[in-house]
KOLDRENTI-308544 format. One record per residue (C-alpha): x, y, z; residue in one letter. Coordinates in steps of 0.5 Angstrom, whole numbers. Example, Ala and Ser with C-alpha at 12.3 -4.5 7.8 and 13.67 -1.06 7.14 Angstrom:
2
> px, py, pz, migu
> 25, -9, 16, A;
> 27, -2, 14, S;
END
This chain:
580
> px, py, pz, migu
> -51, 17, 21, M;
> -50, 13, 14, S;
> -43, 16, 10, V;
> -43, 17, 2, I;
> -36, 16, 0, R;
> -34, 19, -7, K;
> -28, 18, -11, P;
> -25, 23, -16, F;
> -19, 26, -19, W;
> -18, 33, -19, L;
> -13, 38, -23, E;
> -9, 42, -19, V;
> -4, 44, -24, K;
> -3, 42, -31, Q;
> -2, 35, -32, H;
> -2, 34, -25, E;
> -8, 31, -22, R;
> -10, 29, -15, L;
> -14, 22, -13, F;
> -19, 25, -8, C;
> -25, 21, -4, W;
> -30, 26, -1, L;
> -34, 23, 5, H;
> -40, 26, 7, Y;
> -47, 25, 11, P;
> -53, 23, 8, E;
> -57, 28, 11, E;
> -56, 34, 16, K;
> -49, 36, 12, L;
> -46, 42, 16, K;
> -43, 48, 12, K;
> -36, 47, 15, T;
> -32, 42, 11, A;
> -25, 39, 12, I;
> -19, 37, 8, I;
> -14, 32, 11, I;
> -7, 33, 9, I;
> -4, 26, 10, G;
> 2, 23, 11, A;
> 8, 23, 5, V;
> 13, 17, 5, G;
> 12, 10, 8, P;
> 7, 13, 13, E;
> 2, 14, 7, Y;
> 1, 7, 7, S;
> 2, 5, 14, H;
> -3, 10, 17, C;
> -8, 10, 11, F;
> -13, 6, 15, R;
> -13, 11, 20, T;
> -14, 17, 16, I;
> -20, 13, 12, R;
> -23, 12, 19, L;
> -22, 19, 21, L;
> -25, 22, 15, A;
> -31, 17, 16, D;
> -32, 19, 23, E;
> -32, 27, 21, L;
> -37, 25, 16, A;
> -41, 22, 21, E;
> -41, 28, 26, A;
> -44, 32, 20, G;
> -38, 35, 16, Y;
> -36, 33, 9, A;
> -28, 31, 9, T;
> -24, 31, 4, L;
> -18, 26, 3, R;
> -13, 26, -2, Y;
> -7, 22, -5, D;
> -1, 27, -5, P;
> 2, 28, -13, A;
> 7, 22, -14, G;
> 3, 18, -9, M;
> -2, 13, -9, G;
> -7, 14, -15, N;
> -5, 21, -17, S;
> -1, 23, -22, T;
> 7, 25, -22, G;
> 13, 21, -19, R;
> 17, 23, -13, L;
> 23, 24, -17, E;
> 20, 29, -21, D;
> 22, 36, -21, A;
> 18, 41, -18, G;
> 13, 36, -13, I;
> 14, 39, -7, W;
> 11, 45, -11, N;
> 5, 41, -12, V;
> 4, 39, -5, W;
> 4, 46, -3, L;
> -1, 48, -8, S;
> -5, 42, -6, S;
> -9, 45, 0, P;
> -11, 52, -4, C;
> -14, 48, -10, R;
> -18, 43, -6, L;
> -20, 49, -1, T;
> -23, 52, -8, L;
> -26, 46, -10, L;
> -30, 46, -3, L;
> -32, 53, -3, K;
> -35, 52, -10, S;
> -39, 46, -7, L;
> -42, 52, -2, G;
> -38, 50, 4, F;
> -37, 57, 8, D;
> -31, 55, 12, H;
> -26, 50, 11, V;
> -22, 47, 16, A;
> -15, 43, 15, L;
> -12, 37, 19, I;
> -5, 36, 18, G;
> -3, 29, 19, F;
> 4, 27, 21, R;
> 9, 29, 16, S;
> 2, 33, 13, G;
> 3, 38, 18, S;
> 9, 40, 15, L;
> 5, 42, 9, I;
> 0, 45, 13, L;
> 5, 49, 16, G;
> 7, 52, 10, E;
> 0, 53, 7, H;
> -2, 57, 13, I;
> 4, 62, 12, K;
> 1, 64, 5, R;
> -7, 63, 7, N;
> -11, 65, 13, P;
> -14, 59, 16, V;
> -19, 59, 22, D;
> -18, 52, 24, S;
> -13, 47, 24, A;
> -11, 41, 27, M;
> -4, 38, 28, F;
> -5, 30, 28, F;
> 1, 27, 31, Y;
> 6, 32, 28, P;
> 13, 33, 25, Y;
> 15, 39, 28, L;
> 21, 40, 24, Q;
> 23, 38, 16, G;
> 30, 36, 18, R;
> 27, 30, 23, A;
> 23, 28, 18, Y;
> 28, 27, 13, Y;
> 33, 24, 18, R;
> 28, 19, 20, D;
> 27, 17, 12, M;
> 36, 16, 12, Q;
> 35, 12, 19, M;
> 30, 8, 15, L;
> 34, 7, 9, D;
> 40, 5, 14, L;
> 36, 0, 17, G;
> 34, -3, 10, L;
> 41, -3, 7, N;
> 39, 2, 2, L;
> 43, 8, 4, Y;
> 48, 11, 0, S;
> 52, 17, 0, D;
> 53, 18, -7, S;
> 46, 19, -9, D;
> 43, 26, -8, A;
> 36, 22, -8, T;
> 35, 18, -2, I;
> 30, 12, -2, E;
> 26, 14, 3, G;
> 24, 7, 5, G;
> 21, 6, -2, G;
> 18, 13, -2, Y;
> 25, 17, -5, P;
> 26, 24, -3, V;
> 30, 28, -7, T;
> 35, 34, -6, E;
> 30, 39, -8, D;
> 25, 37, -2, I;
> 31, 36, 3, K;
> 32, 43, 2, I;
> 25, 45, 3, A;
> 25, 41, 9, L;
> 31, 43, 12, A;
> 27, 51, 12, E;
> 21, 48, 16, I;
> 21, 49, 24, N;
> 14, 49, 26, L;
> 16, 51, 33, A;
> 19, 58, 31, S;
> 15, 60, 25, Q;
> 10, 65, 25, P;
> 2, 63, 25, F;
> -1, 70, 25, D;
> -6, 68, 20, Q;
> -9, 62, 24, L;
> -14, 63, 29, S;
> -15, 56, 33, N;
> -11, 50, 33, A;
> -11, 43, 35, L;
> -5, 39, 37, V;
> -6, 32, 38, I;
> 1, 29, 40, G;
> 4, 23, 44, D;
> 3, 23, 51, G;
> 9, 26, 55, G;
> 12, 29, 48, N;
> 16, 36, 50, I;
> 16, 38, 43, A;
> 9, 38, 42, T;
> 7, 42, 49, S;
> 13, 47, 46, K;
> 9, 47, 40, F;
> 3, 49, 43, A;
> 6, 54, 47, Q;
> 9, 57, 41, H;
> 2, 58, 38, L;
> -1, 61, 44, V;
> 5, 66, 44, S;
> 3, 68, 37, G;
> -5, 69, 39, G;
> -7, 63, 37, V;
> -13, 60, 41, T;
> -10, 52, 42, V;
> -12, 46, 46, E;
> -7, 40, 46, T;
> -9, 33, 47, Y;
> -4, 28, 50, A;
> -6, 21, 48, I;
> -1, 15, 49, D;
> 1, 10, 44, G;
> 0, 14, 37, L;
> 6, 11, 34, A;
> 2, 4, 34, A;
> -2, 7, 28, M;
> 5, 8, 24, T;
> 7, 1, 24, R;
> 6, -3, 17, P;
> -1, -4, 15, A;
> -2, -10, 18, A;
> 0, -9, 25, L;
> -2, -1, 25, S;
> -8, 0, 30, V;
> -12, 6, 29, A;
> -12, 11, 35, P;
> -20, 11, 36, E;
> -20, 16, 42, S;
> -15, 21, 38, A;
> -21, 21, 33, I;
> -26, 22, 37, R;
> -22, 27, 41, A;
> -22, 31, 34, L;
> -28, 30, 32, C;
> -31, 33, 39, T;
> -26, 39, 38, W;
> -29, 41, 32, M;
> -36, 40, 34, L;
> -35, 45, 39, K;
> -31, 50, 35, H;
> -36, 50, 29, D;
> -40, 56, 30, T;
> -44, 55, 24, L;
> -51, 52, 25, A;
> -54, 52, 18, E;
> -53, 46, 14, F;
> -53, 44, 7, H;
> -59, 42, 3, V;
> -60, 37, -3, D;
> -52, 37, -4, F;
> -51, 32, -10, A;
> -44, 34, -12, P;
> -42, 33, -19, K;
> -35, 31, -19, L;
> -30, 29, -25, Y;
> -28, 22, -24, E;
> -24, 19, -30, P;
> -16, 20, -31, L;
> -13, 21, -38, R;
> -6, 21, -39, T;
> -2, 21, -45, E;
> -1, 14, -44, T;
> -7, 11, -41, C;
> -14, 12, -38, T;
> -16, 10, -31, E;
> -23, 9, -28, A;
> -26, 8, -21, V;
> -28, 0, -21, F;
> -34, -1, -16, Q;
> -36, -9, -16, L;
> -43, -9, -11, A;
> -42, -16, -10, N;
> -44, -19, -2, E;
> -38, -15, 1, R;
> -36, -10, -4, S;
> -30, -9, -8, V;
> -26, -3, -10, F;
> -21, -2, -15, G;
> -18, 2, -20, I;
> -18, 0, -28, L;
> -13, 2, -32, T;
> -13, 2, -40, S;
> -9, 3, -45, P;
> -10, 10, -49, L;
> -10, 8, -56, N;
> -12, 1, -57, S;
> -17, -4, -54, S;
> -13, -10, -49, A;
> -14, -17, -50, N;
> -10, -18, -44, T;
> -12, -16, -37, I;
> -8, -17, -30, V;
> -11, -17, -24, L;
> -7, -14, -18, L;
> -9, -16, -11, V;
> -7, -13, -4, N;
> 0, -14, -2, A;
> 0, -15, 6, G;
> -6, -11, 9, S;
> -3, -5, 5, G;
> -8, -2, 0, H;
> -9, -2, -8, H;
> -4, 3, -9, A;
> 1, -3, -7, G;
> 8, -3, -3, P;
> 12, 3, -5, N;
> 7, 5, -10, R;
> 8, -1, -14, L;
> 2, -3, -16, H;
> 0, 4, -20, V;
> 7, 4, -23, D;
> 6, -2, -26, L;
> -1, -1, -28, A;
> 1, 5, -32, R;
> 8, 1, -35, A;
> 3, -5, -37, L;
> -2, 0, -41, A;
> 4, 3, -45, E;
> 5, -4, -47, D;
> -3, -5, -49, G;
> -5, -9, -43, V;
> -10, -7, -38, A;
> -10, -8, -31, S;
> -14, -8, -25, L;
> -12, -6, -18, R;
> -16, -8, -12, I;
> -18, -8, -5, D;
> -20, -15, -2, L;
> -27, -13, 2, S;
> -23, -12, 9, N;
> -18, -8, 7, L;
> -16, -1, 4, G;
> -22, 3, 0, D;
> -27, -3, 0, S;
> -28, -3, 8, V;
> -35, -1, 9, N;
> -35, -3, 17, V;
> -29, -3, 21, Y;
> -26, -8, 26, N;
> -20, -9, 28, R;
> -19, -16, 28, E;
> -21, -17, 20, S;
> -16, -12, 18, Y;
> -12, -18, 16, H;
> -7, -20, 10, P;
> -10, -28, 10, Y;
> -18, -26, 10, P;
> -22, -33, 9, P;
> -26, -28, 4, N;
> -20, -27, 0, A;
> -21, -32, -6, A;
> -28, -31, -6, G;
> -27, -23, -7, D;
> -22, -25, -13, I;
> -27, -30, -16, G;
> -33, -25, -16, D;
> -28, -20, -20, V;
> -26, -26, -25, L;
> -33, -28, -26, N;
> -35, -20, -27, Y;
> -29, -19, -32, L;
> -31, -25, -36, E;
> -38, -22, -37, Q;
> -37, -15, -38, A;
> -31, -14, -42, F;
> -28, -19, -48, E;
> -21, -20, -45, Y;
> -18, -26, -48, K;
> -13, -27, -43, N;
> -13, -26, -35, I;
> -7, -26, -31, V;
> -7, -26, -23, L;
> -1, -23, -20, C;
> 0, -22, -12, G;
> 6, -21, -8, L;
> 7, -24, -1, C;
> 0, -25, 2, S;
> -3, -23, -5, G;
> 1, -29, -8, A;
> -2, -34, -3, H;
> -9, -31, -4, N;
> -9, -31, -12, V;
> -6, -38, -12, F;
> -12, -40, -8, H;
> -17, -36, -12, A;
> -14, -39, -18, A;
> -15, -46, -15, L;
> -22, -45, -12, R;
> -25, -44, -20, G;
> -21, -41, -25, R;
> -25, -38, -31, G;
> -24, -40, -38, A;
> -20, -34, -39, H;
> -15, -35, -34, L;
> -8, -36, -37, S;
> -3, -34, -32, K;
> -1, -34, -24, V;
> 5, -29, -22, I;
> 7, -30, -15, L;
> 12, -26, -12, I;
> 15, -27, -6, N;
> 10, -31, -2, P;
> 12, -33, 5, L;
> 7, -39, 5, T;
> 2, -42, 1, F;
> -3, -45, 6, Y;
> -4, -40, 12, W;
> -8, -42, 17, T;
> -11, -39, 23, P;
> -6, -38, 29, G;
> 1, -37, 25, Q;
> 5, -31, 24, S;
> 3, -26, 19, I;
> 10, -24, 18, L;
> 14, -31, 18, A;
> 9, -37, 18, P;
> 12, -42, 22, E;
> 10, -48, 17, E;
> 15, -45, 12, N;
> 20, -44, 18, Q;
> 26, -48, 15, S;
> 26, -45, 8, E;
> 26, -38, 11, I;
> 32, -41, 15, D;
> 35, -44, 9, E;
> 34, -37, 5, A;
> 37, -34, 11, Y;
> 43, -37, 12, Y;
> 45, -38, 5, Q;
> 45, -30, 5, G;
> 49, -30, 11, Q;
> 54, -36, 9, A;
> 59, -31, 5, Y;
> 60, -26, 10, D;
> 66, -27, 14, Y;
> 63, -23, 21, R;
> 57, -28, 21, K;
> 63, -34, 22, W;
> 67, -30, 27, L;
> 60, -29, 31, A;
> 59, -36, 32, L;
> 66, -37, 35, L;
> 64, -32, 41, V;
> 56, -34, 41, N;
> 55, -41, 43, P;
> 48, -40, 43, A;
> 48, -39, 36, K;
> 52, -44, 34, V;
> 47, -49, 37, I;
> 42, -46, 33, S;
> 46, -47, 27, V;
> 47, -54, 28, L;
> 39, -55, 29, K;
> 38, -52, 22, F;
> 43, -57, 19, I;
> 39, -62, 22, M;
> 33, -60, 20, R;
> 36, -59, 13, F;
> 39, -66, 12, V;
> 32, -69, 14, Q;
> 28, -65, 9, R;
> 33, -67, 4, K;
> 33, -74, 5, L;
> 25, -74, 5, S;
> 25, -70, -1, R;
> 30, -76, -4, L;
> 25, -81, -1, F;
> 19, -78, -4, S;
> 22, -77, -11, L;
> 24, -85, -11, F;
> 17, -87, -9, S;
> 14, -83, -15, E;
> 19, -86, -19, W;
> 17, -93, -17, L;
> 9, -91, -18, G;
> 7, -91, -10, F;
> 6, -86, -5, G;
> 2, -80, -7, S;
> 4, -72, -8, L;
> 3, -68, -3, D;
> -1, -62, -3, R;
> 3, -57, -6, M;
> 5, -61, -12, N;
> -2, -63, -12, S;
> -4, -56, -13, D;
> 1, -54, -18, L;
> -1, -60, -22, L;
> -8, -58, -22, Q;
> -7, -51, -25, L;
> -1, -53, -30, L;
> -5, -59, -33, E;
> -11, -54, -34, A;
> -7, -50, -38, G;
> -5, -44, -33, V;
> 2, -42, -33, H;
> 5, -40, -27, I;
> 11, -35, -26, S;
> 15, -35, -19, L;
> 18, -29, -18, I;
> 23, -28, -12, T;
> 28, -23, -9, S;
> 35, -25, -8, E;
> 35, -28, -1, G;
> 27, -29, 0, D;
> 25, -36, 1, P;
> 19, -37, -4, G;
> 22, -41, -9, E;
> 25, -46, -4, K;
> 18, -46, -1, I;
> 14, -48, -7, M;
> 19, -53, -10, L;
> 22, -56, -3, A;
> 19, -63, -5, N;
> 18, -61, -13, V;
> 15, -68, -16, S;
> 18, -71, -23, R;
> 11, -69, -25, A;
> 12, -61, -24, V;
> 18, -62, -26, G;
> 16, -64, -33, K;
> 12, -57, -33, F;
> 18, -53, -30, K;
> 23, -56, -36, R;
> 17, -54, -41, R;
> 17, -47, -39, G;
> 10, -47, -36, A;
> 13, -46, -29, L;
> 17, -40, -29, L;
> 22, -38, -23, C;
> 26, -32, -24, L;
> 30, -28, -18, T;
> 31, -20, -18, I;
> 38, -19, -16, A;
> 39, -14, -10, G;
> 31, -13, -8, A;
> 28, -14, -1, D;
> 21, -17, 0, H;
> 18, -11, -2, T;
> 23, -8, -7, F;
> 24, -2, -3, S;
> 30, 1, -8, S;
> 28, 5, -14, R;
> 33, 0, -18, A;
> 30, -6, -16, S;
> 22, -4, -17, R;
> 24, -2, -24, K;
> 27, -9, -25, R;
> 21, -12, -23, L;
> 17, -8, -27, V;
> 20, -9, -33, N;
> 20, -17, -32, E;
> 13, -17, -30, L;
> 11, -13, -37, V;
> 16, -18, -40, R;
> 12, -24, -37, E;
> 5, -21, -38, V;
> 6, -20, -46, T;
> 11, -25, -49, K;
> 8, -29, -53, G;
> 1, -27, -52, G;
> -4, -24, -57, S;
> -5, -17, -55, I;
> -8, -12, -60, T;
> -3, -6, -61, Q;
END
């Protein structure tokens, strides 16, 4: 059955709008609709593919299914640090239910996905619900908050002095902490719930106790224990959608849906564009060979001469890691610059056919997709300057798109924390072996001033051997670079691929900005064997290298993201011809 997907923004409170997707079948649409209350925090990004696949599968089973970005996340308005964001989260299911009822649906079932189950539990306290599904749920708000603290500890982000924790890139305020502390699904009443499905990881005792608690409260419950659910919570490039769990949920829904009627001539009119005090946002859909989805952000009161094209970082979707692309797009709009954040055709909301192997951060179609969007921007709009920008694998992909065939208006390429410039199949997507020497150099350079690391060498001979091997490789590379520079000076020898490609762009008038986190290997990878010719452009400022202090690879702290956004806005607008 063919699935139709409609994106739109919906007002839930004054100045608060949620970005939503409604998935529904082209025919035989049931009169029961479903809302997916997705995960908040880092799992919003990690589980994105699973939630989208779940919405599609439910639509194929005949159900209109609505998924949405919680306030302060994705393409919705607001910020996680805003006062009252928790109240917006709690009110969102009610507003979405009203929308679906206004579209003619008789019943609305709800799915709480991971931490979304906590919001679902609070919703059921206040509203009667016929059917609710708890998908690999957090059962206690304290457990979620504790996991965010542990994540911060692992990322060296935790601080006792700040009431708001970083949450691995998704801040959790003191207000949200207090609200979470009061939630325990295994003890709260569910007297307004009739039917429930609980999907937990195999052997999870807490999930079984939760199901027993529901039964004791008069709820008709089924429980599925499915091994391997934790795999969907891995970072996006490694996340595995639990297809068996999704099929089980669809089967349960079909079994418990008593409505036999079908919607007739369903053609919802949903409000699409977003308008804020500083910008407008609209859906962008390019019907090329593979289809590309994105969000176009424009300044509110001016026409922009410059547009920044933002490409997926890793396998995450177009909102960017820790919502970086959304924050950057809206900051650029305040300075009169438009932007377009896209999903490559195998990622995020551009995917039409799911293939586990194709959900890859370095896809062969990347340069083609970006090239198609560049061509469209040049033909359909009047932007005088186009800037390509990508982080991690996104840097690799925009670099190759620029090399493949730049448009007349491509003026700059911004590369953020690349781990490789020439990824090949078979290499690791986390630390490509081709650049292991530069990655090691950045690592050891960061550890050199920690006396504890030196003490560890004294008691671990294996580490000593590793360090000695690294030193040998380091000396060999430096000697090789000196020989290359000497050969270039004498006029014989040829440039390596990195230098040739950099020169191709620089000589064509495309400026290059390389931005790296402190300790990230991007600059060492790009300039490990920089030629004299490339060095000349660097001295002229056409090739610029910047470092963001105190930042990790994906800018997980609020302070580092703010510094990066400010630096990117400066890089895009300096010396440019932007109509204010």
